[in-house]
PANU-489103 format. One record per residue: residue in one letter; x, y, z of N, C-alpha, C in turn. Coordinates in Angstrom, 3 decimals, always signed. Last residue first. Example, Ala and Ser with C-alpha at 12.3 -4.5 7.8 and 13.67 -1.06 7.14 Angstrom:
<pts>
 res     n.px     n.py     n.pz    ca.px    ca.py    ca.pz     c.px     c.py     c.pz
   S  +12.850   -2.250   +7.080  +13.670   -1.060   +7.140  +12.900   +0.030   +7.870
   A  +13.190   -5.690   +7.800  +12.300   -4.500   +7.800  +13.200   -3.300   +7.800
</pts>
This chain:
<pts>
 res     n.px     n.py     n.pz    ca.px    ca.py    ca.pz     c.px     c.py     c.pz
   R  -14.760  +24.065  -14.273  -15.665  +23.055  -14.527  -16.490  +23.107  -15.793
   P  -11.428  +25.155  -14.041  -12.803  +25.406  -14.217  -13.515  +24.174  -14.649
   E   -9.406  +24.159  -11.234   -9.761  +24.128  -12.674  -11.218  +24.366  -12.820
   E   -9.187  +24.208   -8.442   -9.080  +25.417   -9.151   -9.381  +25.281  -10.558
   M   -9.050  +21.456   -7.811  -10.024  +22.319   -7.251  -10.178  +23.524   -7.909
   A   -6.597  +20.715   -9.042   -8.074  +20.194   -9.571   -9.161  +20.999   -8.954
   V   -4.865  +22.092   -7.442   -4.931  +22.521   -8.995   -6.274  +21.867   -9.520
   Y   -5.278  +20.906   -5.070   -5.426  +22.189   -5.067   -5.630  +22.643   -6.633
   D   -4.677  +18.202   -5.582   -5.889  +18.496   -5.053   -6.310  +19.946   -5.182
   R   -1.779  +18.488   -6.282   -2.921  +17.904   -7.138   -4.299  +18.174   -6.737
   L   -0.636  +19.512   -3.980   -0.665  +20.360   -5.212   -1.812  +19.924   -6.262
   S   -1.271  +17.419   -2.112   -1.612  +18.702   -1.934   -1.830  +19.410   -3.108
   E   +0.156  +15.266   -3.174   -1.311  +15.034   -3.125   -1.859  +16.587   -2.949
   H   +2.726  +16.332   -3.460   +2.057  +15.856   -4.453   +0.548  +15.851   -4.413
   D   +3.401  +16.604   -0.669   +3.279  +17.795   -1.720   +2.475  +17.557   -3.000
   E   +3.199  +14.030   +0.071   +2.210  +15.011   +0.549   +2.250  +16.113   -0.428
   R   +5.187  +12.947   -1.162   +4.064  +12.492   -1.616   +2.869  +13.362   -1.207
   C   +7.375  +14.378   -0.049   +7.150  +14.596   -1.472   +5.687  +14.027   -1.797
   A   +7.281  +13.138   +2.393   +7.020  +14.565   +2.462   +6.626  +14.883   +0.887
   P   +7.444  +10.180   +2.166   +6.211  +10.984   +2.665   +6.078  +12.393   +2.410
   C   +8.732   +8.432   -0.199   +8.969   +9.750   +0.444   +7.796  +10.398   +0.907
   G   +7.977   +6.270   -1.768   +9.155   +6.114   -0.793   +9.219   +7.397   +0.187
   Q   +6.073   +7.127   -3.430   +5.813   +5.761   -2.722   +6.695   +5.886   -1.454
   F   +7.529   +9.231   -4.721   +6.366   +9.483   -3.926   +5.815   +8.158   -3.106
   H   +9.346   +7.694   -6.420   +9.649   +8.465   -5.187   +8.587   +8.880   -4.321
   E   +7.738   +6.454   -7.950   +8.229   +5.486   -7.173   +8.830   +6.527   -6.038
   R   +6.901   +8.578   -9.664   +5.891   +7.949   -9.005   +6.511   +7.008   -7.806
   M   +9.407   +9.457  -10.755   +8.794  +10.148   -9.784   +7.582   +9.413   -8.949
   G  +10.478   +7.550  -12.448  +11.088   +7.778  -11.161  +10.257   +8.448  -10.176
   P   +9.951   +9.589  -15.454  +10.408   +8.477  -14.887  +10.909   +8.617  -13.525
   L   +8.003  +11.387  -16.831   +9.015  +11.810  -15.704   +9.154  +10.481  -14.950
   R   +6.604  +10.285  -18.858   +7.386  +11.420  -19.232   +8.497  +11.753  -18.149
   A   +5.546   +8.202  -17.603   +6.312   +7.966  -18.900   +7.057   +9.045  -19.218
   A   +4.349   +9.243  -15.460   +5.263   +8.417  -15.135   +6.184   +8.166  -16.614
   P   +2.024  +10.542  -16.562   +3.110  +11.342  -16.134   +4.528  +10.487  -15.823
   D   -0.096   +9.993  -19.087   +0.723   +9.257  -18.111   +2.139   +9.830  -17.663
   Q   -2.992  +12.179  -18.906   -1.687  +11.593  -19.502   -0.999  +10.872  -18.495
   G   -5.017  +13.611  -17.875   -5.300  +12.179  -18.258   -4.026  +11.668  -19.070
   A   -4.309  +15.913  -16.792   -4.771  +16.010  -18.329   -5.152  +14.727  -18.621
   L   -3.444  +15.586  -14.305   -4.789  +15.856  -14.475   -5.247  +16.023  -15.865
   E   -0.795  +14.398  -15.030   -1.756  +13.477  -14.384   -3.174  +14.005  -14.722
   L   +0.249  +16.835  -16.109   +0.231  +15.648  -17.017   -0.918  +14.660  -16.400
   E   +0.279  +18.471  -13.788   -0.468  +18.850  -14.986   -0.725  +17.794  -15.911
   V   +1.885  +16.903  -12.089   +0.428  +17.055  -11.649   -0.368  +17.628  -13.011
   Y   +4.308  +17.153  -13.380   +3.835  +15.725  -13.233   +2.297  +15.951  -12.834
   E   +4.730  +19.895  -13.267   +4.627  +19.231  -14.504   +3.925  +17.940  -14.376
   D   +5.103  +20.310  -10.603   +3.945  +20.879  -11.236   +3.704  +20.291  -12.559
   L   +7.297  +18.617   -9.958   +6.093  +18.471   -9.528   +4.989  +18.981  -10.210
   H  +10.112  +19.262  -10.629   +9.175  +18.763  -11.631   +7.793  +18.330  -11.250
   E  +11.172  +20.044   -8.398  +11.526  +20.972   -9.437  +10.394  +20.579  -10.648
   F  +10.544  +18.087   -6.616  +10.085  +19.144   -6.337  +10.114  +20.109   -7.594
   C  +12.284  +16.027   -7.694  +10.954  +15.826   -7.607  +10.227  +17.284   -7.406
   A  +14.931  +17.072   -7.122  +14.432  +16.989   -8.652  +12.981  +16.725   -8.641
   E  +14.880  +17.172   -4.348  +15.088  +18.370   -5.005  +14.535  +18.168   -6.494
   C  +14.571  +14.391   -3.790  +13.734  +15.356   -3.347  +13.591  +16.628   -4.182
   S  +15.839  +12.443   -6.829  +15.904  +13.077   -5.487  +14.757  +14.126   -5.191
   V  +15.014   +9.440   -8.268  +14.743  +10.757   -8.296  +15.023  +11.447   -7.003
   E  +16.267   +6.801  -10.100  +15.923   +7.303   -8.606  +15.761   +8.813   -8.884
   P  +14.664   +4.400  -12.380  +15.676   +5.665  -12.148  +15.136   +6.355  -10.727
   G  +13.637   +1.383  -10.960  +13.950   +2.165  -12.015  +14.764   +3.374  -11.600
   A  +13.226   +0.282   -8.519  +13.861   -0.598   -9.604  +14.278   +0.277  -10.672
   P  +13.701   +1.744   -5.295  +13.114   +1.748   -6.712  +13.791   +0.970   -7.525
   G  +14.384   -0.097   -2.357  +14.327   +1.178   -3.138  +13.705   +0.744   -4.502
   L  +14.599   -2.046   -0.336  +15.358   -2.299   -1.634  +15.326   -0.963   -2.483
   L  +13.023   -0.973   +1.616  +14.480   -1.227   +1.840  +15.377   -1.436   +0.601
   R  +10.520   -0.789   +0.293  +11.173   +0.499   +0.888  +12.648   +0.177   +1.122
   S  +10.012   -3.441   -0.113  +10.168   -2.518   -1.043  +10.859   -1.342   -0.708
   V   +9.967   -4.426   +2.601  +11.066   -4.824   +1.570  +11.216   -3.868   +0.621
   L   +7.753   -3.062   +3.463   +8.952   -2.909   +4.099   +9.959   -3.221   +3.125
   E   +5.664   -4.212   +1.709   +6.022   -2.707   +1.814   +7.211   -2.479   +2.420
   R   +5.877   -6.848   +2.522   +6.110   -6.468   +1.275   +6.602   -4.912   +1.240
   H   +4.917   -6.622   +5.281   +6.218   -6.999   +4.939   +6.592   -6.697   +3.528
   D   +2.349   -5.625   +4.768   +3.160   -4.944   +5.622   +4.588   -5.373   +5.268
   D   +1.202   -7.825   +3.630   +1.354   -6.652   +2.748   +2.207   -5.705   +3.491
   P   +1.222   -9.774   +5.613   +2.053  -10.002   +4.496   +2.286   -8.722   +3.719
   T   +0.954   -7.808   +8.627   +0.496   -8.471   +7.636   +1.589   -8.914   +6.490
   T   +1.754   -7.887  +12.216   +2.183   -7.472  +10.701   +1.456   -8.352   +9.867
   M   +0.300   -6.829  +15.159   +0.559   -7.906  +14.310   +0.649   -7.340  +12.829
</pts>
């Protein structure tokens, strides 16, 4: 059984991002900068528009983002 949230997510994926579109290649190229801004407490979406939306629609790039973010956060000195 599907829920209203499932329907919203499906429609969102079908319509695509409302803002700038980022390719997987561009996403990968700027991934390190995005993660650095994110971990520094800054707003990476303001500096790199379209990346957050790309992560929402692309499971492969979302996984790369989460893995890199977790790795860098683990490696930062405490």
